C-alpha positions in Angstrom: 13.3 -31.5 5.8 14.6 -30.5 9.2 11.4 -29.4 11.0 7.9 -29.2 9.6 7.3 -25.7 10.9 3.8 -25.7 9.6 2.9 -28.6 12.0 5.2 -27.5 14.9 3.9 -23.9 15.1 0.8 -23.6 12.8 0.4 -19.9 13.9 3.6 -19.1 12.1 2.2 -20.4 8.8 -1.1 -18.6 9.4 0.7 -15.4 10.1 2.7 -15.8 6.9 -0.4 -16.6 4.9 -2.1 -13.4 6.3 0.9 -11.5 4.9 0.6 -13.4 1.6 -3.2 -12.7 1.3 -2.5 -9.0 1.8 0.0 -9.2 -1.1 -2.5 -11.0 -3.3 -5.2 -8.4 -2.7 -2.8 -5.5 -3.3 -3.8 -5.0 -6.9 -0.3 -5.6 -8.2 -0.5 -7.7 -11.3 0.2 -11.5 -10.9 2.9 -11.8 -13.5 4.9 -9.0 -11.8 4.5 -10.7 -8.4 5.6 -14.0 -9.9 8.7 -12.4 -11.3 9.7 -10.8 -8.0 9.0 -14.0 -6.1 11.2 -15.9 -8.5 14.0 -13.4 -8.5 14.2 -13.1 -4.7 14.2 -16.9 -4.4 17.0 -17.1 -6.9 19.1 -14.6 -5.0 18.4 -16.4 -1.7 18.9 -19.8 -3.2 15.6 -21.2 -2.0 15.1 -24.3 -4.2 11.6 -25.0 -2.8 10.4 -21.4 -3.6 12.0 -21.4 -7.0 10.2 -24.7 -7.8 6.9 -23.4 -6.5 6.9 -20.0 -8.1 8.2 -21.2 -11.5 5.3 -23.6 -11.6 2.8 -20.9 -10.5 4.1 -18.5 -13.1 3.8 -21.1 -15.9 0.3 -22.0 -14.7 -0.6 -18.3 -15.1 0.9 -18.2 -18.6 4.4 -16.9 -18.1 6.8 -17.9 -20.9 9.8 -20.2 -20.4 12.0 -17.6 -22.1 11.2 -14.9 -19.5 11.7 -17.4 -16.6 15.1 -18.6 -18.0 16.3 -15.1 -18.6 15.2 -13.8 -15.2 18.7 -14.1 -13.6 20.0 -11.8 -16.4 17.0 -9.5 -16.6 19.1 -6.4 -17.0 20.6 -7.7 -20.3 17.3 -9.1 -21.6 14.8 -7.2 -23.7 11.9 -9.3 -22.4 10.8 -7.2 -19.4 8.8 -4.0 -19.3 10.2 -0.9 -17.6 7.8 -1.5 -14.8 9.0 -5.1 -14.3 12.6 -3.9 -14.5 12.0 -1.3 -11.8 10.2 -4.0 -9.6 13.1 -6.4 -10.2 15.7 -3.8 -9.2 13.6 -2.9 -6.1 13.4 -6.6 -5.2 17.2 -7.1 -5.6 17.9 -4.0 -3.5 15.6 -5.0 -0.7 16.7 -8.7 -0.8 20.3 -7.6 -0.6 19.7 -4.7 1.6 23.1 -4.7 3.2 24.6 -4.0 -0.2 23.8 -0.3 -0.5 20.7 0.0 1.6 18.4 0.5 -1.4 20.2 3.1 -3.5 18.4 6.4 -4.4 18.6 5.5 -8.1 16.7 2.3 -7.6 14.1 4.2 -5.5 13.7 6.9 -8.1 13.2 4.3 -10.9 10.6 2.5 -8.8 8.8 5.8 -8.1 8.5 6.4 -11.8 6.7 3.1 -12.3 4.7 2.7 -9.1 2.3 4.9 -7.1 2.9 5.3 -3.4 0.4 2.6 -2.5 1.9 0.2 -5.2 5.4 0.8 -3.9 4.4 0.0 -0.3 2.6 -3.1 -1.6 5.5 -4.1 -3.7 7.8 -3.8 -0.7 5.5 -5.9 1.3 5.6 -8.6 -1.4 9.4 -8.6 -1.3 9.3 -8.8 2.5 6.9 -11.8 2.3 8.9 -13.8 -0.2 12.1 -13.2 1.7 10.3 -14.5 4.8 9.2 -17.6 3.0 12.7 -18.1 1.6 14.2 -18.0 5.0 11.7 -20.5 6.3 12.2 -22.8 3.3 16.0 -22.6 3.6 16.2 -22.9 7.4 14.1 -26.0 7.5 15.2 -27.4 4.2 11.8 -27.6 2.5 12.1 -30.2 -0.3 11.3 -29.0 -3.8 9.5 -31.0 -6.4 6.2 -31.9 -4.7 4.3 -28.6 -5.2 1.5 -28.6 -7.8 -0.1 -25.3 -8.8 -3.5 -27.0 -8.9 -3.2 -27.4 -5.1 -3.3 -23.7 -4.7 -1.7 -20.7 -6.3 -0.2 -19.1 -3.2 3.1 -18.3 -1.6 
């Protein structure tokens, strides 16, 4: 690890946790949030977050098959239309410079999510991308996280 940002500037961690708590109380289903956290972390290449969120997802009952297939979700029959819309939204926001969230992705998300849900889903994507950037920038080391220590982030 380069810098232990949690210790150096604890207010940064507290601010991120406030954002995370807002996501948790949004009403979006946990399995859906687990998938978008995993997918954004895969895209960004954040090993720490992939480790954390795969463990959290498994602890909540997610199947190995769906976790293994997540990188190829478009070609897999294991995800609901709602999950597919959320994953497409997650990819578009995470890779925002590649098309600036195309209208088709937005329209599919609108079919599956209410206005409030779509705003909360967007906040969830913003949050995980923020965590990914902290983890990558400061080289958070994967492997030590245990879901029993807290299902967050």
